[in-house]
Backbone as numpy.savetxt, mean C-alpha at the origin, in Angstrom:
# Nx Ny Nz CAx CAy CAz Cx Cy Cz
-37.24 -8.79 22.70 -36.29 -7.94 22.00 -35.46 -8.74 21.00
-36.05 -9.38 20.04 -35.25 -10.13 19.07 -34.45 -9.23 18.15
-34.81 -7.96 18.06 -34.13 -7.05 17.15 -32.79 -6.56 17.70
-32.57 -6.69 18.99 -31.31 -6.24 19.58 -30.14 -7.01 18.99
-30.29 -8.30 18.82 -29.23 -9.11 18.25 -28.93 -8.73 16.81
-29.98 -8.41 16.06 -29.80 -8.00 14.67 -29.06 -6.68 14.61
-29.44 -5.75 15.47 -28.79 -4.44 15.49 -27.33 -4.57 15.90
-27.06 -5.37 16.92 -25.67 -5.56 17.36 -24.82 -6.26 16.30
-25.42 -7.22 15.61 -24.69 -7.89 14.53 -24.40 -6.90 13.41
-25.35 -6.05 13.08 -25.17 -5.03 12.05 -24.03 -4.09 12.43
-24.00 -3.66 13.68 -22.93 -2.78 14.16 -21.59 -3.49 14.12
-21.56 -4.76 14.50 -20.31 -5.52 14.48 -19.78 -5.69 13.06
-20.67 -5.93 12.10 -20.24 -6.05 10.70 -19.65 -4.75 10.19
-20.27 -3.65 10.55 -19.76 -2.35 10.13 -18.42 -2.04 10.78
-18.28 -2.34 12.06 -16.99 -2.10 12.74 -15.90 -2.96 12.13
-16.23 -4.21 11.79 -15.24 -5.09 11.16 -14.84 -4.56 9.80
-15.81 -4.10 9.02 -15.49 -3.55 7.70 -14.61 -2.31 7.83
-14.90 -1.46 8.80 -14.11 -0.26 9.02 -12.66 -0.63 9.37
-12.48 -1.59 10.25 -11.13 -1.99 10.65 -10.38 -2.69 9.52
-11.09 -3.47 8.72 -10.44 -4.15 7.60 -9.95 -3.13 6.58
-10.79 -2.16 6.25 -10.39 -1.13 5.29 -9.20 -0.33 5.82
-9.28 0.10 7.09 -8.17 0.86 7.67 -6.89 0.04 7.71
-7.01 -1.22 8.04 -5.83 -2.08 8.07 -5.15 -2.19 6.72
-5.93 -2.36 5.66 -5.35 -2.43 4.32 -4.68 -1.12 3.94
-5.33 -0.01 4.24 -4.79 1.28 3.82 -3.53 1.66 4.58
-3.53 1.48 5.89 -2.34 1.86 6.67 -1.18 0.91 6.37
-1.47 -0.37 6.18 -0.42 -1.32 5.82 0.17 -0.98 4.46
-0.67 -0.65 3.51 -0.17 -0.27 2.18 0.69 0.97 2.25
0.28 1.94 3.07 1.07 3.17 3.21 2.41 2.88 3.87
2.44 1.92 4.77 3.70 1.58 5.42 4.62 0.75 4.54
4.05 -0.13 3.72 4.87 -1.00 2.89 5.33 -0.34 1.59
4.49 0.49 1.01 4.78 1.09 -0.30 4.61 2.60 -0.24
5.43 3.33 0.53 5.20 4.78 0.70 5.32 5.58 -0.59
6.30 5.26 -1.44 6.46 6.02 -2.68 5.32 5.74 -3.65
4.87 4.49 -3.72 3.75 4.16 -4.59 2.47 4.85 -4.13
2.26 4.89 -2.82 1.05 5.53 -2.30 1.09 7.03 -2.57
2.28 7.63 -2.50 2.41 9.05 -2.85 2.04 9.26 -4.33
2.48 8.36 -5.19 2.13 8.51 -6.61 0.65 8.25 -6.84
0.02 7.37 -6.05 -1.43 7.16 -6.17 -2.17 8.44 -5.79
-1.73 9.07 -4.70 -2.36 10.33 -4.27 -2.17 11.42 -5.32
-1.01 11.43 -5.98 -0.78 12.41 -7.04 -1.72 12.18 -8.23
-1.98 10.91 -8.55 -2.93 10.61 -9.63 -4.31 11.11 -9.24
-4.70 10.91 -7.98 -5.99 11.42 -7.52 -6.04 12.94 -7.55
-4.90 13.60 -7.34 -4.86 15.06 -7.42 -5.04 15.55 -8.85
-4.37 14.87 -9.80 -4.34 15.36 -11.18 -5.51 14.88 -12.02
-5.87 13.60 -11.95 -6.91 13.07 -12.85 -7.79 12.02 -12.16
-8.64 12.44 -11.24 -9.49 11.49 -10.53 -10.59 10.88 -11.41
-11.11 11.64 -12.36 -12.17 11.12 -13.23 -11.61 10.02 -14.14
-10.43 10.25 -14.68 -9.81 9.25 -15.54 -9.51 7.98 -14.76
-9.05 8.14 -13.52 -8.77 6.97 -12.68 -10.05 6.18 -12.42
-11.15 6.88 -12.16 -12.42 6.19 -11.92 -12.91 5.47 -13.18
-12.79 6.12 -14.33 -13.25 5.49 -15.56 -12.40 4.29 -15.95
-11.09 4.43 -15.83 -10.21 3.29 -16.12 -10.52 2.14 -15.17
-10.74 2.48 -13.91 -11.06 1.44 -12.94 -12.39 0.77 -13.20
-13.40 1.55 -13.56 -14.72 0.96 -13.82 -14.66 0.00 -15.00
-13.92 0.37 -16.05 -13.88 -0.48 -17.24 -12.89 -1.64 -17.13
-12.01 -1.63 -16.13 -11.11 -2.77 -15.96 -11.46 -3.59 -14.71
-11.72 -2.91 -13.62 -12.03 -3.58 -12.35 -13.42 -4.20 -12.39
-14.36 -3.51 -12.99 -15.74 -4.00 -13.04 -15.88 -5.38 -13.67
-15.38 -5.58 -14.88 -15.51 -6.91 -15.48 -14.79 -8.01 -14.69
-13.66 -7.68 -14.09 -12.95 -8.70 -13.32 -13.73 -9.09 -12.07
-14.36 -8.14 -11.41 -15.16 -8.46 -10.22 -16.43 -9.20 -10.62
-17.05 -8.82 -11.74 -18.22 -9.57 -12.21 -17.84 -11.01 -12.55
-16.66 -11.20 -13.11 -16.19 -12.55 -13.39 -15.97 -13.33 -12.09
-15.45 -12.65 -11.08 -15.26 -13.29 -9.77 -16.61 -13.68 -9.17
-17.61 -12.82 -9.28 -18.92 -13.12 -8.73 -19.61 -14.27 -9.47
-19.26 -14.48 -10.73 -19.86 -15.55 -11.51 -18.98 -16.81 -11.55
-17.94 -16.85 -10.73 -16.99 -17.97 -10.79 -17.61 -19.30 -10.36
-18.67 -19.28 -9.59 -19.30 -20.54 -9.16 -19.93 -21.28 -10.34
-20.24 -20.58 -11.41 -20.88 -21.19 -12.58 -19.87 -21.77 -13.56
-18.58 -21.59 -13.31 -17.56 -22.11 -14.22 -17.38 -23.60 -13.92
-17.57 -24.46 -14.93 -17.53 -25.90 -14.67 -16.12 -26.46 -14.43
-15.12 -25.91 -15.07 -13.76 -26.42 -14.94 -13.15 -25.93 -13.62
-12.75 -26.85 -12.72 -12.23 -26.41 -11.42 -10.90 -25.64 -11.51
-10.08 -25.97 -12.49 -8.81 -25.26 -12.64 -9.05 -23.82 -13.08
-9.93 -23.63 -14.06 -10.26 -22.28 -14.52 -10.95 -21.50 -13.40
-11.84 -22.17 -12.66 -12.52 -21.51 -11.55 -11.52 -21.03 -10.51
-10.51 -21.85 -10.20 -9.49 -21.47 -9.21 -8.68 -20.28 -9.70
-8.32 -20.30 -10.98 -7.56 -19.17 -11.55 -8.39 -17.89 -11.50
-9.68 -17.98 -11.80 -10.56 -16.81 -11.77 -10.70 -16.29 -10.35
-10.84 -17.16 -9.37 -10.98 -16.74 -7.98 -9.70 -16.07 -7.49
-8.55 -16.66 -7.79 -7.28 -16.05 -7.37 -7.08 -14.70 -8.05
-7.36 -14.63 -9.35 -7.22 -13.35 -10.07 -8.19 -12.32 -9.53
-9.39 -12.73 -9.17 -10.37 -11.80 -8.62 -9.94 -11.23 -7.28
-9.41 -12.09 -6.41 -8.97 -11.60 -5.11 -7.70 -10.75 -5.23
-6.82 -11.07 -6.16 -5.66 -10.20 -6.40 -6.10 -8.84 -6.94
-7.12 -8.84 -7.77 -7.68 -7.59 -8.28 -8.24 -6.76 -7.14
-8.93 -7.41 -6.22 -9.48 -6.70 -5.06 -8.37 -6.15 -4.18
-7.30 -6.90 -4.00 -6.16 -6.43 -3.21 -5.50 -5.22 -3.88
-5.34 -5.27 -5.19 -4.76 -4.12 -5.91 -5.67 -2.90 -5.78
-6.98 -3.11 -5.79 -7.91 -1.99 -5.62 -7.78 -1.38 -4.22
-7.60 -2.22 -3.20 -7.38 -1.70 -1.85 -6.08 -0.89 -1.78
-5.03 -1.41 -2.39 -3.74 -0.70 -2.36 -3.84 0.62 -3.12
-4.50 0.61 -4.27 -4.64 1.84 -5.04 -5.51 2.88 -4.35
-6.54 2.42 -3.64 -7.41 3.38 -2.96 -6.75 3.97 -1.72
-5.57 3.47 -1.35 -4.81 4.10 -0.27 -4.44 5.53 -0.67
-4.23 5.76 -1.95 -3.94 7.11 -2.43 -5.10 8.06 -2.18
-6.33 7.57 -2.30 -7.49 8.40 -2.00 -7.56 8.72 -0.51
-7.26 7.73 0.33 -7.23 7.97 1.77 -6.14 8.99 2.12
-4.98 8.88 1.47 -3.90 9.84 1.71 -4.29 11.24 1.24
-4.95 11.32 0.11 -5.37 12.64 -0.39 -6.36 13.30 0.56
-7.30 12.54 1.06 -8.25 13.09 2.03 -7.53 13.46 3.32
-6.61 12.62 3.76 -5.86 12.91 4.99 -4.97 14.12 4.86
-4.39 14.35 3.68 -3.57 15.55 3.47 -4.41 16.82 3.65
-5.64 16.77 3.19 -6.51 17.93 3.33 -6.99 18.12 4.76
-7.03 17.05 5.53 -7.48 17.16 6.93 -6.38 17.68 7.85
-5.16 17.20 7.63 -4.05 17.63 8.49 -2.77 17.61 7.67
-2.28 18.77 7.33 -1.12 18.87 6.45 0.19 18.63 7.16
0.25 18.80 8.47 1.53 18.70 9.17 1.81 17.30 9.72
0.90 16.38 9.59 1.08 15.04 10.16 1.96 14.18 9.26
2.43 13.07 9.83 3.18 12.08 9.06 2.25 11.46 8.02
2.82 10.92 6.92 1.95 10.33 5.89 1.07 9.19 6.40
1.58 8.36 7.28 0.75 7.25 7.75 -0.40 7.76 8.61
-0.18 8.84 9.34 -1.28 9.44 10.12 -2.29 10.10 9.19
-1.81 10.67 8.09 -2.73 11.23 7.11 -3.58 10.13 6.49
-2.96 8.98 6.20 -3.71 7.86 5.66 -4.72 7.36 6.68
-4.33 7.31 7.94 -5.24 6.85 8.99 -6.45 7.78 9.11
-6.20 9.07 9.14 -7.31 10.03 9.27 -8.19 10.05 8.02
-7.55 10.09 6.86 -8.33 10.07 5.62 -9.05 8.75 5.44
-8.39 7.66 5.82 -9.01 6.35 5.71 -10.20 6.19 6.64
-10.12 6.80 7.81 -11.25 6.76 8.74 -12.47 7.43 8.12
-12.26 8.59 7.53 -13.38 9.30 6.90 -13.89 8.54 5.68
-12.96 8.02 4.87 -13.36 7.31 3.67 -14.10 6.01 4.01
-13.64 5.30 5.01 -14.31 4.06 5.38 -15.69 4.34 5.97
-15.86 5.46 6.67 -17.20 5.81 7.14 -18.14 6.08 5.97
-17.61 6.67 4.90 -18.43 6.88 3.70 -18.74 5.53 3.05
-17.75 4.64 3.00 -17.95 3.34 2.35 -18.96 2.47 3.09
-19.02 2.56 4.41 -19.94 1.68 5.15 -21.29 2.32 5.40
-21.52 3.49 4.85 -22.84 4.11 4.95 -23.85 3.24 4.21
-24.95 2.90 4.87 -25.93 2.02 4.20 -26.43 2.60 2.88
-26.62 1.72 1.94 -27.14 1.95 0.60 -26.24 2.83 -0.27
-26.17 4.12 -0.02 -25.35 4.99 -0.87 -23.88 4.60 -0.81
-23.40 4.30 0.36 -22.00 3.89 0.50 -21.75 2.50 -0.05
-22.64 1.56 0.26 -22.46 0.17 -0.17 -22.53 0.01 -1.67
-23.52 0.66 -2.27 -23.81 0.39 -3.67 -23.26 1.42 -4.64
-22.74 2.54 -4.12 -22.16 3.53 -5.02 -20.73 3.89 -4.62
-20.54 4.40 -3.42 -19.22 4.91 -3.02 -18.17 3.80 -2.94
-18.51 2.66 -2.35 -17.54 1.58 -2.23 -17.12 1.02 -3.60
-18.06 0.65 -4.47 -17.62 0.15 -5.78 -16.84 1.16 -6.60
-17.30 2.42 -6.60 -16.60 3.45 -7.38 -15.24 3.75 -6.75
-15.17 3.78 -5.42 -13.90 4.03 -4.74 -12.88 2.94 -5.01
-13.32 1.68 -4.94 -12.38 0.59 -5.22 -12.02 0.53 -6.70
-12.97 0.81 -7.58 -12.66 0.85 -9.01 -11.67 1.96 -9.31
-11.86 3.13 -8.69 -10.91 4.21 -8.93 -9.54 3.87 -8.34
-9.52 3.13 -7.25 -8.24 2.68 -6.71 -7.51 1.75 -7.67
-8.26 0.86 -8.31 -7.67 -0.03 -9.31 -7.19 0.78 -10.51
-7.99 1.75 -10.94 -7.58 2.61 -12.05 -6.37 3.45 -11.71
-6.30 3.92 -10.47 -5.14 4.69 -10.03 -3.89 3.84 -10.05
-4.02 2.60 -9.62 -2.88 1.68 -9.64 -2.38 1.50 -11.07
-3.30 1.37 -12.01 -2.91 1.20 -13.41 -2.27 2.47 -13.96
-2.86 3.63 -13.65 -2.33 4.89 -14.18 -0.99 5.29 -13.56
-0.79 4.97 -12.29 0.46 5.36 -11.62 1.62 4.45 -12.00
1.34 3.25 -12.45 2.36 2.28 -12.84 3.48 2.16 -11.80
3.16 1.69 -10.60 4.20 1.61 -9.57 5.26 0.55 -9.86
5.00 -0.34 -10.78 5.97 -1.38 -11.11 7.10 -0.84 -11.99
6.93 0.34 -12.58 7.99 0.94 -13.39 8.79 1.90 -12.55
10.09 1.88 -12.75 10.96 2.81 -12.02 10.80 4.20 -12.62
10.56 5.18 -11.78 10.38 6.55 -12.25 11.70 7.17 -12.70
12.73 6.88 -11.99 14.04 7.41 -12.31 15.04 6.27 -12.20
16.09 6.30 -12.99 17.04 5.20 -12.92 17.70 5.16 -11.55
17.96 3.95 -11.13 18.63 3.79 -9.84 20.05 4.32 -9.95
20.53 5.00 -8.91 21.89 5.53 -8.98 22.90 4.39 -9.00
23.96 4.61 -9.76 25.02 3.61 -9.84 25.75 3.59 -8.50
26.18 2.42 -8.08 26.90 2.38 -6.81 28.20 3.17 -6.90
28.52 3.84 -5.84 29.73 4.67 -5.81 30.95 3.76 -5.85
31.95 4.13 -6.67 33.15 3.29 -6.72 33.88 3.34 -5.39
34.36 2.20 -5.02 35.12 2.11 -3.77 36.53 2.57 -4.06
37.03 3.58 -3.32 38.38 4.06 -3.60 39.41 2.99 -3.23
40.44 2.93 -4.09 41.52 1.97 -3.83 42.25 2.40 -2.57
42.69 1.40 -1.84 43.42 1.69 -0.61 44.73 2.39 -0.98
44.94 3.50 -0.39 46.17 4.25 -0.65 47.35 3.49 -0.04
48.43 3.45 -0.82 49.63 2.79 -0.33 50.34 3.73 0.62
50.26 3.41 1.84 50.93 4.22 2.86 52.18 3.46 3.27
53.31 4.11 3.07 54.54 3.43 3.47 54.76 3.67 4.95
54.91 2.60 5.61 55.16 2.69 7.06 56.62 2.35 7.30
57.24 3.07 8.18 58.64 2.76 8.47 58.73 1.40 9.13
59.84 0.73 8.92 59.98 -0.58 9.56 59.94 -0.41 11.07
59.47 -1.43 11.68 59.34 -1.38 13.14 60.73 -1.39 13.78
60.92 -0.49 14.69 62.18 -0.40 15.41 62.01 -1.17 16.71
62.96 -2.07 16.97 62.80 -2.82 18.22 62.96 -1.90 19.41
62.19 -2.16 20.41 62.23 -1.34 21.62 63.49 -1.68 22.40
64.10 -0.67 22.99 65.31 -0.96 23.77 64.94 -1.82 24.97
65.82 -2.80 25.23 65.58 -3.69 26.36 66.45 -3.23 27.52
65.89 -3.40 28.65 66.63 -3.00 29.86 67.76 -4.00 30.10
68.85 -3.46 30.59 70.00 -4.34 30.87 69.65 -5.23 32.05
69.92 -6.50 31.84 69.67 -7.46 32.92 71.03 -7.77 33.59
71.11 -7.54 34.88 72.40 -7.83 35.55 72.70 -9.31 35.50
73.90 -9.62 35.24 74.29 -11.02 35.21 74.81 -11.44 36.58
74.69 -12.65 36.92 75.10 -13.17 38.22 76.52 -13.71 38.18
77.16 -13.79 37.16 78.50 -14.36 37.15 79.58 -13.37 37.39
């Protein structure tokens, strides 16, 4: 039975990929709740534009990352590798909006992180599906996540921060002078 080990390794790789994707999505939803809401809104309004923007920006950066071993200068190679992995992290964060959108449709009354968990579970099962998921759904999903991140612009403030409320000056309360308490008469011994 030499194939049992191959099958178990295949299952373990898929389970690891599922947990890694879910971990990124739920962590992103917990750390950046307002940004993830805006990512889900971009997926609601313009999913095709997000996918196209992502394909034309994320695609070349990932291809550059995959070709980084051929770069002769070690400093440039290091910069390309770091930029490529940051690009991949941004794509994971942006695709949290897709997981939230799917989760909203699955259960409308749940907390947002539970919606991300449920939607992320379904999305990661699609991503780890052999062939169609690996070579189409995963790249397009991550590219659209990168495009969503660019279109939502989470680094810009949507509304100005409220000015801090002025602290009221302490009111001058006049207190009457302290009146000494009457002392009890002490009998004298003389």
